N, C-alpha and C positions, 0 to 999 in steps of 0.2 A: 457500621455505617460511617461514623466519623473517621475511622482508620482508612477506609476506602477513599474518602475525600482527601485526606492528607496524601495518600499514595498517588492519586490522580494529579494533585498539584505538584508533587515532586517529579512525576514522570513527564509532566508538561513544562517543566522549567526549561528555559531557553539554553542554559549552559550548565555544565557539571557543577561549577562553583555555586550557581543559583540553587540547584538541587540539593547540594550539601548544606547550604544555608537554611533551606526549608526543613531539611532533616533535623537540624539543630533546634528548630522551633517546635517540633512534634512533642506533645505532652508525653512524659515518660511512661504513663499508664498505657499509652497507645503505641509506643515504639515497637514492641515485639510483634503486634498484629500488623503494623505498617511494614515492618521487615518482611514478614511472611508474604504479604501481598506483593511487594516488590520483587521477591525471589520468584514466586509463582508466575509473575508476569514477565520474567526474564530480564528484570532490570536491577539485578543485584549490584551492578556497578554504580548505581546511584546511592548506595548506602556507604557512607565514609568509614574507614577504618577507625575503630575507637580504642 
């Protein structure tokens, strides 16, 4: 549930820079699930290269 909320916030970010900034704030234990949700939603471009 929390991963979905983070993914929704990232997907609704107004700019790519804002989406990347939000990604950096995702708790580390949720990052993998948020990554999966973004990829499933076709928004893998919102995941910064690490």
